[in-house]
DRENTORFI-383033 format. One record per atom (N, C-alpha, C): x, z, y. Coordinates in steps of 0.1 Angstrom, whole numbers, plus 5000, padded with zeros to 4 digits. Layout:
XZY ...
***
This chain:
622320811911 623020891921 622120881934 621820991940 621020991952 621720931964 621020891974 621620841987 622420951993 621921071993 622621181999 623921211992 623921201978 625221221971 626221121974 625820991975 626720891979 627320911993 626420952002 627020972016 627921092016 627621202008 628621312008 629921272002 629821191991 631121151984 631921061993 631220982001 632020892010 632720972021 632021072027 632721152037 633921232030 633721282018 634721362012 635921262009 635621142005 636721052002 637521012014 636921002025 637620972037 638521082041 638121202039 638921322042 640121332033 639821302020 640921302010 642121212014 641721102019 642821012023 643621062035 643021152043 643721192055 644321332055 643721422046 644021562047 644321622033 645321702032 645621772020 644521872017 643821912027 642722012025 641421962019 641421832017 640121772012 639821821998 638521811994 638221841980 638921761970 639421821960 640221751950 639421761936 640221731926 639621731912 639421871908 638321911902 638122041897 639222091888 639622211890 640722271883 640322301868 641222271858 640922311845 641122461843 640622511832 640822651829 642322681828 642722791834 644122831833 644222931821 645422931815 645623031804 645423171809 644623241802 644323381806 643223391816 642723281821 641623281831 640523191827 639823231817 638723141811 637623111822 637523191832 636523171842 636823051851 638023001850 638422891858 638022751851 637322761840 636922641833 635622591840 635822481847 634822421856 633622371848 633722351835 632622301827 631622401824 631922531826 631022641823 630022661834 628922711831 627922741841 628322851850 627922861863 628322971872 628123111866 626923131859 626623261854 627623301843 628023201835 629023231824 630323261830 630723201841 632023221847 632023361853 630923401859 630823531865 630923641854 630223611843 630323711832 631723731826 632523621827 633923631822 634823701833 634523681845 635423731856 635123871860 633923911861 633624041867 634224161859 634324161846 634924271839 636424291842 637024181846 638424191849 638824251863 637824271871 638024321884 638024471885 638924531893 638924671896 637924701906 637624831908 636624871918 637024831932 638324851935 638824811948 638724661951 638924581940 638824441942 637324401944 636424471937 635024441939 634624481954 635124591958 634724641972 635224541982 636324481980 636924391990 636024271992 635224231982 634324111983 633024141990 632724261992 631424291999 631624342013 632824332018 633124382031 633824282039 633224212049 633824112057 634224162071 635224102077 635624142090 635624032100 635524062112 635623962123 637023902123 637123782126 638423712125 639023682139 638623752149 639123732163 639323872169 640223882178 640424012185 639024062191 638824192190 637624252196 637924372204 638324352217 638924462225 637924582226 636624562227 635824682228 636024792217 636424742206 636724842195 638224842191 639024792200 640424782197 640724732184 640024622180 640124562167 641024442167 641924432157 642724312154 642324262141 642124132139 641724082126 642924082116 642624072103 643624062093 644523932096 645723942093 646623822096 646223702088 645523722076 645223612068 643923532073 643223592083 642123532088 642423402096 641523312098 641723192106 641523232120 642623222129 642523272142 641323212150 640623302157 639623262166 638323222159 638123262146 637023222138 636023342137 634923312129 633823412129 634123522119 634723502108 634823602098 635823572087 636123682079 637123672068 636723782058 636723732045 636623822034 637823792025 638623892022 639823862014 639523822000 640323741994 640223701980 641023801971 641123761958 641823841949 642823751942 644023721947 644923631941 645223651927 645223781923 645623811909 644623741899 643423721903 642423661895 642023521899 642623471909 642323341914 641023331922 640623441927 639423451936 639823411950 639323301956 639723261969 639123351980 639823361991 639323422003 638123342008 637223412016 636123342023 636523342037 636723212042 637023192056 635723142063 635223212072 633823182077 633923122091 633123022094 633122962107 631622942111 631322972124 630122922130 630222772131 629122702131 627722732129 627022602125 625822572130 625022462125 625222332133 626022332144 626222222152 627622162151 628522242146 629922202143 630722322142 632022302141 633022402139 633222472152 632722592154 632822662166 634122752167 634522782179 635622872181 635122992189 635523112186 635123232194 635723222208 634923262218 635323252231 636623332235 636923432227 638123512229 639323462223 639223342216 640423292209 641423232220 642723262217 643723212226 643723052226 643522992215 643522852214 642222802207 641622702213 640322662208 640522532199 639822532188 639722412180 638822312186 639322192189 638522092195 637922002184 636522012183 635821952172 634621872176 634021812167 632821722170 631521812170 630721802180 629521872180 628321772178 627521802169 626221732167 625321772179 624221692181 623121742190 622621882184 621921952192 621422082188 620522062175 620322172168 619522162156 618122122159 617622172171 616222132175 616221982178 617321932183 617321782186 617321702173 618121752163 618121672150 616821692143 616021802145 614721812140 613821702146 614121672159 613321572166 613521432160 614621412152 614821282146 613721262134 613221372129 612321362118 612921282106 614221292104 614921212094 615821292086 615421352075 616321432067 617621362062 617521232060 618821162056 619821162067 619321142079 620221142091 620821282092 620021382091 620421522092 621421562081 621221512069 622121532058 623521472062 623521352068 624821292071 625521382082 624721432091 625321522102 625921642095 625121702086 625621822079 626821802071 626921682064 628121652057 629321632066 629121582078 630221562088 630721692093 629821782097 630421912102 630921992091 630421982079 631022052067 632322002064 632521862066 633821802063 634821862074 634421872086 635321922096 635622072094 634622142089 634922292085 635922302074 635722222064 636722222053 638122182057 638122072065 639422022070 640122122079 639322212085 639922312094 640322442087 640022442074 640422562066 639322662063 638122622064 636922712062 636222672049 635722772042 634922742030 633522812031 633222872042 631822922044 631422882058 630322822060 629822772073 628522842076 628422912087 627222992091 626222902097 625722802090 624722702094 623322742089 622422652090 621122662084 620122752092 620122752105 619122822113 617722762111 616722842106 615422792104 614322872109 614622972118 613523052125 612622962133 611322972131 610422892138 610422922153 610022822161 609922832175 608622902179 608423012174 607223092176 607123132191 608223172197 608323202211 609123092218 608523002226 609222892231 610322932241 610323052246 611423102255 612623162248 612523162235 613723212227 614923132230 616023202235 617223142239 617923072228 617623092215 618223032204 617422922197 616322882203 615522782197 616322652195 617322632203 618022502201 618822502188 619022622182 619722632169 618822622157 617522602160 616622612149 615822472147 614822472138 614322342134 612822312139 612422382150 611122352155 610022452151 608822412153 607622512152 606822492139 607122392131 606322372119 607222402106 606622472097 607522512085 607922392076 607022292075 607422182066 608522102073 608422072086 609421992092 610722072093 610722202097 611922282098 612522302085 611722332074 612322352061 613022222056 612422112058 613021982053 614221952060 614221962074 615321922082 616522022079 616322152080 617422252078 617922242064 617022222054 617422212040 618422092039 618121982045 618921862045 620321892051 620321972062 621622002068 622422092059 621822192053 622522282043 623122192032 622322112026 622822022015 624021942020 623921882032 625021802037 626321892038 626222002044 627322092046 628022122033 627122162023 627622202010 628122092001 627921962005 628521851998 630021851998 630621932007 632021942008 632622052000 631922101990 632422211982 632722341991 631822372000 631822492008 630422552007 630322672011 629022742012 628422732026 627122712026 626422722039 625422842037 625222902048 624123002049 622822932052 621723012051 620422992057 620123112065 619623102078 619523222086 618423202097 618123302105 618323442104 617123512098 617223562086 616123612078 615723752083 614523762089 613523662092 612723712104 611923622109 611123642121 612023692133 613223632134 614123662145 613823562156 612623572162 612023472170 612223492185 612923592189 613323602204 614623672204 615323662216 616623732218 616423862226 615423872233 615124002240 615024112230 615824222232 615824332223 616124292208 617024202207 617224132194 617824232184 618524342188 619124432179 618224542174 617024552180 616124662176 614724622176 614324512182 612924472183 612324462169 611024492169 610224502156 609224392156 609424292147 608424182146 607324232137 606124242142 605024292135 604024182132 603824152119 603024042115 602324072102 601124012100 600424022087 601323952077 601424002065 602323952055 601823812050 600623792049 600123662045 600423552055 600223592068 600523502079 602023462079 602923562076 604323542076 604723442064 604023462053 604323372041 603923232044 602923212052 602423082055 603123012067 604023082074 604623032086 606223042085 606723152091 608123162092 608823172078 608223252069 608823262056 608723132047 607623062050 607522932043 608622832047 609022832060 610122752064 611422792057 611622922055 612822962048 612722912033 611522932027 611322902013 611622752011 611122662020 611422522018 612822492021 613522552031 614922522034 615822562022 615422672015 616222712003 616022611992 614722571990 614522471979 615222341982 615222291994 615822161997 617322171997 617922282002 619322292005 620122371995 619522461987 620222541978 621422621984 621222691995 622322762002 623022861993 624322881995 625022981987 624723121992 624323132005 624123262011 623023262020 622323372022 621323392032 621823502041 621623482054 622023582064 620823652069 620823782067 619723862073 619923892087 618823912094 618823912109 619024052115 619124052128 619224172136 617924262137 616824192138 615624262142 615024332130 614024412133 613224482123 611924392120 611424402108 610224332104 609224432098 608124452105 607124552101 607724682098 608724722107 609324852106 610724852102 611124832089 612524832085 613324722092 614624752094 615524642098 615624532087 615824412092 615824302082 616824312071 618024372075 619124382065 618924502056 617824572057 617524682048 616024682045 615424562044 614024552043 613624512029 613124602021 612924572006 611924452005 610924452013 609924342012 610524202014 611424192024 612024062026 613124032015 614024122013 615224092005 614924111990 614124201986 613824221972 612524141967 611424181974 610124121969 610023971971 610323931983 610123781987 611323701982 612523741986 613723651984 614023651969 614223761963 614623771949 613523751939 612423831940 611423821930 610523701931 610123671943 609123561944 609923421944 611023411951 611723291953 612823271942 613323381936 614323361926 615723321932 615923361944 617223331951 618423391943 619423311940 620523361932 621823371940 621823331952 623023351960 623123491966 624023511976 624223641981 623623661995 623323781998 622823812012 623923872020 624323802031 625223862040 624523902053 625024002060 624424042072 624923962084 624023962094 624523912107 625524012112 626323962122 627424042127 626924162136 626924282130 626324392137 624924432132 624424372121 623024392117 622924502106 623924572102 623824672092 623724812098 622824892092 622525022098 622625132088 623025102076 623025202065 623825152053 624125242044 624825202032 623825192020 623325302015 622525302003 621125232005 620425262017 619225182019 619325032020 620424992026 620624842028 620924782014 621724852006 622124801993 620924801984 620124911984 618924911976 617924801979 617924771992 616924661996 617424521991 618724501991 619224371986 620424321994 621024392003 622224342010 623424342001 624124232001 625324211992 626624221999 626624182012 627924172019 627724202034 628524302039 628524332053 629524232060 629024172071 629824072078 630324122092 631524072096 631924082109 632224222114 632624312105 633024442110 634224422120 634224482132 633624612136 632424602144 631524502143 630324492151 629324602147 629424652134 628524762130 629124892135 628324992136 628725122140 629725182130 629525162118 630425212107 630725102097 631725122089 632025022078 631125062066 629825022068 628825072058 629125022044 629524902042 629924852029 631424852027 632124922035 633524942033 633825092029 634425172038 634725312035 633425392031 632325362038 631125432035 630525402021 630725282017 630325252003 631225321993 632425321996 633425391987 632925541985 632525601996 632025741995 630725741987 629825651989 628625651982 628725631967 629725551963 630025531949 630625661943 631425731951 632025851946 630925961944 629925971953 628926081951 627726031944 627625911939 626625861931 625425811938 625425801952 624325751960 624125601957 625225531954 625225391950 625925381936 625325311927 625925311913 626925191912 627825201902 628725091900 628024971895 626824991888 626024881883 625524801895 625124871906 624624801917 625724731924 626924781925 628124711931 628324591922 628324591909 628524481901 627424371904 626224411907 625224311910 625524241923 626024311933 626324251946 627524151944 628524191937 629724111935 629323991927 628524011917 628123891908 627423781916 626623821926 625923721934 626923651943 627923721948 628923651957 629723551948 630123601936 630923511928 630123391923 628823421920 628023311916 627923201926 627723231939 627723131949 629023061951 630123131949 631423071951 631722981939 631323011927 631422921916 630522801918 629222831921 628222731922 628522621932 629222661943 629422561954 630922521955 631722541945 633022481944 634122551951 634022671955 635122741962 636222771953 636022791940 637122821930 637822691927 637022581924 637522461918 638022361929 637722381941 638222291952 638722371963 639822441961 640322541970 640722471984 640422551994 640922512008 642422542008 643222452012 644722472011 645422472025 644822432035 645422432048 644422452059 644922482071 644022512082 644622462095 644622332097 645222282110 644322312122 644922342133 644222352145 643722222150 644522112149 644221982153 643921892141 642821812143 642521712132 642921572137 643121482127 643521342131 642521272140 643021202150 642121132160 641221032153 641720962143 640920852137 639720922130 639921042124 638821112117 637821152127 638221212139 637321252149 636521142155 637221022156 636520902161 635420862152 635620862139 634520832129 633420932130 633721062132 632721162133 631921152146 632621102157 631921082169 630720982168 630920882159 629920782157 628720852151 628920942141 627821012135 627121102145 627821172153 627121252164 626321172173 626921052178 626220972187 624920912181 625020872168 623820822162 622720922160 623121052157 622221162156 621521182169 622321182180 621721202193 620721092197 621120972194 620220852197 618820872190 618920902177 617720912169 616821032172 617421132180 616721252183 616021252197 616421162206 615921162219 614421112219 613621172227 612221152227 611821092241 611220972240 610620902252 609220962254 609021042264 607721102266 606821032276 607420942284 606620872294 607320742297 606620632298 607220502302 606120412309 605720462321 604720392329 605220262334 604520162332 604820032337 606119972331 606520022319 607619972313 608919992321 609020102328 610220122336 611520132328 611320162315 612420162305 612120062294 613120002289 614520012292 614919952305 616019992311 616419932323 616719782322 616119712331 616319562331 617719522334 618319432327 619619382330 619719332345 618619292350 618619242364 618619352375 618519472371 618519582380 619819582389 619619592402 620819582411 621319712416 620419812418 620819932424 620120052418 620920142412 620420262405 621120382412 620320482414 620820612419 620620712408 621720772403 621720882393 621921012401 621021112397 620921232405 621021352396 621821452400 621821582394 622321602380 622221722375 622521752361 624021732357 624921722367 626321702364 626521572356 625621482358 625621352350 626921272352 627621302363 628921242366 630021302357 629721412351 630821482344 630521492329 629321522325 629121532310 627621572307 627521632295 626121672291 626221822286 625221892289 625222042286 625122072272 625622192268 625622242254 625022382255 624522432243 624022572242 625122672241 624822792245 625822902245 625722992233 626723072232 626723172221 627723142210 627423202198 628423182187 628423042181 627422962184 627422822178 628222722187 628722772198 629322672208 630622612202 630622482201 631722402197 632522352209 633822372209 634722332220 635122182217 634922092227 635121952225 636621912228 636921792224 638121722228 638021702243 639021742251 638921722265 638521842273 638021942266 637622062273 636322062280 636022162288 634822182295 634822092307 633822002309 633821902320 633421972333 632822082332 632422162345 632822302343 634122332343 634622462340 634322572350 633822532362 633622632373 632322712371 631422672362 630122732361 630222872355 629322952359 629223092353 628023092343 628023172333 629123272330 630323202323 631523252325 632623192318 632923262305 632323382303 632423462291 631123482284 631123552273 629923572265 628623602273 627523532271 627323432260 627823292264 628523282275 629123152278 630423132270 631223042275 631122972288 629922872288 629422842300 628422742301 629222612300 628922532290 629722422286 629022292289 629822192294 629422052295 630421972288 629921902278 630821812270 631221692278 632521652278 632921542287 632521402282 631221382282 630621252278 629621222289 630021162300 629221142312 628221032311 626921062313 626020952313 626220842324 626720892335 627020802347 628020692343 629120742337 630120642333 629620552322 628920602313 628320522302 627420412308 626520452317 625620352323 626420242331 627520282338 628320192345 629020092336 629420142324 630020052314 629019952309 627819992307 626819902301 626119812311 626119852324 625519772334 626519742345 627519662342 628619642352 628219562365 627119492364 626619412375 625819492385 625419612381 624519692389 625419792397 624919822409 625519932418 624920062414 625620152408 625120272403 625820382411 625120452419 625620562427 625220702421 626020802425 625720942420 625521032432 624421112431 624221222441 624021352433 624721462437 624721582429 623321652429 622421622438 621121682437 620921822443 622021872449 621922002455 621022002467 620921892474 620121872486 619021782483 617821832481 616721752476 616421632486 616421672499 616121572510 617121452509 618421492508 619421382507 619321302495 619021362484 618821282471 617621192473 616521242479 615321152481 615621042490 616421062500 616720952510 617520852503 618520892494 619320792487 618420722477 617520792470 616720722460 615720622466 615320642478 614320552484 614720412484 616020382486 616420242487 616820182474 616820262463 617220212450 616120142442 616520062433 615519992424 614920102415 615820192410 615320292401 616220422404 615520542404 616220662405 616120732391 617220792387 617320862374 617721002377 616821102375 617221242378 617521312364 618621372364 619021452352 618721602355 617921662347 617521802348 618021882336 618621992338 619122072327 618522212326 618622272314 618222412312 619222462302 620022562307 621022622298 620322732290 620622732277 620022842268 621222882259 621023002253 622023052244 621623182237 622623232230 622423352222 622423472232 621623572228 621523702235 620723702247 620023592251 619123592262 618023492260 616823522265 615723432265 615723352278 614923242279 615023152290 613623142296 613623102309 612323062315 612022922311 610722892311 610222752308 610222672320 610422732332 610622652344 612022622347 612322502351 613622462354 614222542366 615422582365 616022662375 616722582386 617122652397 617922602408 617222492415 615922502417 615122402425 615022272419 615222252406 615222122400 613822062400 612722142399 611422092400 611122032413 611622102424 611422052437 612221922439 613421912433 614221792434 613521672428 612921692416 612221582410 611021542418 610321642423 609121602432 609521522444 610621562450 611121492462 611521352459 612321332448 612721202445 611621112441 610721162433 609521082428 608621042440 608521132450 607821092462 608420982470 609820972469 610520872476 610620742469 610620752455 610720632447 609820642435 608720552435 607820562423 608420532410 609520462410 610220422398 611320522395 610920652393 611820762390 611720792375 612820802369 612920842355 613620982355 613121072347 613721202345 614321212331 615521252330 616221282317 616421432316 615721492306 615821642304 616921672294 617821762297 618821812287 618421962286 617722002276 617222132275 617322192261 617222322260 617322382246 616022382239 614922352246 613622352240 612622292250 611322342248 610322292257 610422352271 610122282281 610022322295 608722282301 608322342312 607222302320 607522182328 606622082329 606821952336 605721932346 605622012356 604522002366 604521872373 605621802373 605721672381 605521552372 605121572359 605221462350 604221342354 603121372361 602221262365 602821182376 603921232383 604421162395 605621082392 606221092380 607321012376 606920892367 607720792367 607420672359 607920692344 609120752343 609620772330 610120912327 610120952314 610621082311 611221072297 612421122296 613221122283 613621272280 613321322268 613921452264 615121422256 616321462261 617621432254 618121562248 617521672250 617921802243 619421832247 620121912239 621521932240 622121822231 622621712237 622821592228 624221582221 625021692222 626321682215 627421612222 628621602216 629821562222 629721412226 628821332220 628721192224 627421172231 626821272238 625521262244 625421172255 626421162264 626321072275 626220922271 626920882261 626820742256 625520722249 625020822242 623720812235 622620792246 622620872256 621620862267 621620722273 622820672276 622920542282 622320432272 622620452259 622020352250 620520352249 619920472251 618520482251 617920422264 618520452275 618020402288 618120252290 619120192284 619320052286 618719972275 618120042265 617519962254 618419922243 619719952244 620619922233 620119992220 619520102222 618920172210 617420202214 616520172205 615120192207 614820342204 614220422213 614020562211 613120582199 613420682190 612620702179 612320852176 612820942185 612621082183 611121122186 610721222179 609321282181 609421432183 608621492190 608721632194 608521722182 609521812179 609321912169 608722042174 608422042187 607822152193 606822102203 605822182207 604822142217 605322182231 605122092240 605422122254 604122172261 604122302265 602822352271 602622302285 601322302289 601022262302 601222372312 601122502307 601322612315 601622732306 602122842312 602422962304 601123022298 600023002305 598723062301 598323012288 598822892283 598422842270 599122912259 600222982261 601023052250 600223162244 600423192231 599823312225 600223442233 601423442238 601823562246 602423512259 601623492269 602123442282 603123532289 603023662287 603923752293 605423732288 606323782296 607723762292 608023832279 608923782270 609323852258 609624002260 609024082252 609124232254 610024302244 610324422248 611124512239 610124582230 610724642219 609924722210 609124642200 607924682198 607024612188 606624472194 606824372187 606424232191 605324192181 604024202185 602924182176 602524032176 602823972165 602423822164 601023812159 600123842169 598723842165 598123692162 598923592166 598523462163 598723422148 599423512141 599623492127 600323372124 599823282115 600423162111 600123042120 599323072131 599022962140 600122942150 601222892146 602422872154 602422732160 602722722173 602922592179 601622512180 601622392176 600422302177 599222362171 599422442160 598222502154 597522592163 598222662172 597622752181 596822672192 597422562197 596822482207 595522422202 595522382189 594322312184 593322422180 593722542176 592822652173 592022692186 592722692197 592222732210 591622612218 591722492212 591322362219 591922342233 593222382234 594022362246 594722232245 594822162256 595522032257 596922062263 598022042255 599322072261 599821952269 600921972275 601521862283 601921752274 602621782263 603021682253 602921752239 602121682230 601821752217 602921742207 602921822197 603821822186 603721682179 604921632175 604921502169 604921382178 604721402191 604621292200 605921232204 605921102207 607021032212 606720882212 607220812223 607020672225 608220592220 608020462220 609020362216 608920242225 609920162224 609920032232 609019932224 608419972213 607519882206 606319972203 605319922196 604119992192 603919982177 603320092172 603120092157 601620122154 601120062143 599820092138 599920152124 599020252122 599020322109 597620302102 597620252090 596320222084 596320232069 595220212063 595020202048 595520332041 595120452047 595520572041 594620592028 595320632017 594720662005 595420781999 594620881994 595221011989 594721031975 595621061966 595221081952 595921201946 595121271937 595721381930 595821331915 597021341910 597321301896 598221401890 597721451878 598521551871 598721671880 600021701884 600321821892 600721791906 600421671911 600921631924 599821561932 600021561945 599121491954 600021381962 599521261962 600321151968 599421081979 600121051990 599420982001 600120842003 599320742003 599920602005 599220542018 600020462025 599520402037 600420292042 600020212052 600820112058 601220142072 602420102076 602920112090 603219972094 602719932106 602919802111 603519802125 604519722127 605119712141 604319612148 603619652159 602719572166 603419502179 604619542181 605319492193 606319382191 607219372200 608119252200 609619292196 609919422194 611219462191 611219552179 612319552171 612519632160 612519782164 611919872156 611820012160 611620092147 611720222149 611520322139 610220402142 609320392132 608120472133 608320602126 607520702130 607520832123 606020852120 605720822107 604320842103 604120982099 603021042104 602721182101 601421202095 601421272084 600121302076 599821452078 598621472083 598121612085 596921632075 596621752072 595521782062 594721902068 593421892067 592521992072 591722052060 591622192060 590922262049 590122372055 589322432047 588522542052 589222682051 588922762061 589522902061 590922912064 591522812070 593022812073 593222872087 594522892090 594922952102 594722852114 594422732112 594322632123 593522512117 593022422126 592222312121 593022222111 594322202113 595022122103 596522152103 597222102093 598622132091 599322002088 600621992093 601421882089 601621892074 601321782067 601421782052 602521682047 603021592055 604121502051 604421412063 605621352062 606021262072 607121162066 607321052073 608320952069 608720872081 610020862083 610620782093 611020652087 610620542093 610820412086 611020302097 612020222095 612320112105 611519982101 610919932111 610019812108 610319702119 610519582114 610719462122 609419422129 609619352141 608419302148 607419222139 606119262140 605119182133 605119212118 606019302113 606019332099 605419462096 605119492083 604519622079 605319672067 605219802065 605819862053 604719952047 604719952034 603820042026 604620162023 604120282025 604820402024 604020492015 604820572006 604220671997 604920802000 604120902001 604621042004 603921141994 604821221988 604321321979 604021451988 602821501986 602321621994 602621741986 603321841992 603521971986 602222041985 601722071972 600422141971 600322271979 601422341982 601322461990 600722432004 600822312008 600222272021 598722262021 598122262009 596722272007 596222412004 597122502004 596922641999 596922742010 596422862006 596622982013 597423072004 598223162010 599023252002 598223381998 598223411985 597523521980 598523641979 598523731989 599523831989 599423931978 598223951973 598024041961 598623981949 598323851946 598823781935 600223731937 600723731949 602023681953 602223531948 601223451951 601323311948 600423231958 600523101957 599823011966 598522971958 597422971965 596122951959 595422831966 595122721958 594422601963 593022621959 592122611969 590722621966 590122491962 589222491953 588522361950 587722321962 587522191963 586722141975 587322011981 586821981993 587321861999 588321892010 589321802011 590421812021 590421682029 590421692042 590521572050 592021542054 592521432050 593821392054 593821292066 594721312075 594721232088 596121172089 596121042092 597420972094 597520922109 598620942114 598820902128 600220922133 600320922147 601620922154 602021052160 601021152159 601321282164 600221372159 600321502163 599321602158 597921572164 597921492175 596621462181 596221312180 597121232175 596921082175 596621042160 595321042157 594821012143 594320872143 594920792134 594520652133 593920612120 593920702110 593320672097 593020802090 591920812082 591620932075 591320902060 591421002052 590920992038 590621132033 589621132024 589221262019 589621272004 590121392000 590521421987 589621541982 588921521971 588121631966 588721681953 589021811952 589621871940 588721961933 588621941920 587822031912 588622161909 588022261904 588722391901 589922361892 589722281882 590822261872 591922181878 591622081887 592622001894 593422091903 592822181910 593522271920 594422361912 594122411901 594922501893 596122431887 596022301884 597122221878 598222181888 597922191901 598922151910 600222241909 601322171911 602622241909 602822341920 603322461916 603722561925 602622651930 601422641924 600322731929 599822821918 598922921922 598523021912 597922951900 598223011888 597722951876 596322981874 595823091879 594323121878 593723151891 
***
């Protein structure tokens, strides 16, 4: 039994002891309902059930509705929907088909802003933050936790699994995704999906595909070479699906090379079904459907969140299309079969959701808070630590904490993924109060946490609105800690410059006190023009409902920072492939597959902080790299040694360089491992052969060229400490798993 399976079963068991809604024993076959036999394969069960359904019953499964009041369309949700949630698809009680109760999203159980009463739930750090942990096992535990809360809240479909690459660093939703590298993003998001689904519920993977900016998100056209897409954004999806086995894929708002994503035959038919063999169902994003017959022909199975679409395209419009023959009954059967398959495959029939409490037990939420705090701690990235300013010395007498509402809480991202916390919004006066807000601060204050951990120190707070006053207060302190925030969210893109004079504030405080530490709470990369003037810099991301405590643990050294950047921090906008603001209409991704660090290295630009970078309160050495091709696999082995005085977690990164690629090298593997002082660990990593390949669009497969490949081991994309060369013959290259046979 795998570690992930054990963790998932442990979480499910704890819920069983507390909630009637917990997963139970799989139901035996009922008399007259042979499809309820849980020992049969999902395909067999679908074959038994589908012929028993009427056309109206089939139609009910392909048409989902919003589950919250929507005044612009005078819409009221079905009474059976979970109030204030994302969506509802009715079941068929006559046949034992459960309803689909859908909740946002990948950070925790969200509540729609228009809901009269909010579910107070646990929020993980942002998905980008958990990607910064570089730890799929940790991410799996987080996914299992939010999936457990979803199930306990009465939901059996969770709209998680955001894996769009951070191709545009100003994308307002980058915090919902897994970073800029397809291997890292696919592994991390796949682990989250698997964790969510360990609770016998469905998770999505989304937003398919190239939904890489929010500007003009409903009509923008992502234009990209197909081969480049397969080696970048689509490769991240491919890996996430392989790792996570999601029950559903959500197609995106945007267009891709012309057609809308939800009626794009290349994406939904050629890539998803034919090349990847995806067996789950395709649901639309809320408002992403534009037709009936073209969308269905391309591969859409379920319309979601009506009335966000202009018409009920897979509702009344589909009924008309069936009547006039525009859509065949056989096609409807295919759509329904895919939905039923996912429901059988992921336990929705056999482990029915039975209750939907608004409030969850306090002891359960307390356990889940620990998971969120640990995830936040392992995700925070120490970017600078000049003179060992961190961790804060126990002898420190006077600290001034400045800005960022650090006296109240920690910031969260906006939009559909927003989780409402216990205790409500810590800074409720901020605008916007409505979509894509509210601008939320979770009531986990770093200031209070620091005071608890350092009771002998005098810790003052200054709100930072007046830079001169903040600098004057900082001048007399032993250390000044400036909290800087960047709000991001759905439906808007963001500036990479900190707003509201925060750059000037940091400059003023650093000029007054050379022992200034900056803590960033951001949705992604930001410009840091003051980085050379501060002593310490920590990227805390959107750290979740336990973020304040986690930040204090990092600053005081209670926890050794081990996060590494999943995105590159540029030195200036001029370094970006597209320095201009995100545009409407055609967005031409001329950089192709050279996303993030690959672009910087291709152009020989030095960013402010490179991909994979992050410091620790100890030091690590990486050595003895050896790479071997045996049978159909490539394996890298190496040693990691702790060269310092305290225990810490290293993130070993293996990159590979080949000829004719989109960039000088690619991330080929990674491993996070904890090492005691003075000790070393020997590590083995299996390298996916596709990371040595280029995609052959004509042959629709990955092709590994014979020749030599340089492998590089180190602590970031630019910190190489050991190398090894692997030479592949033509026959060896062809034998590798997952590549072209000829």
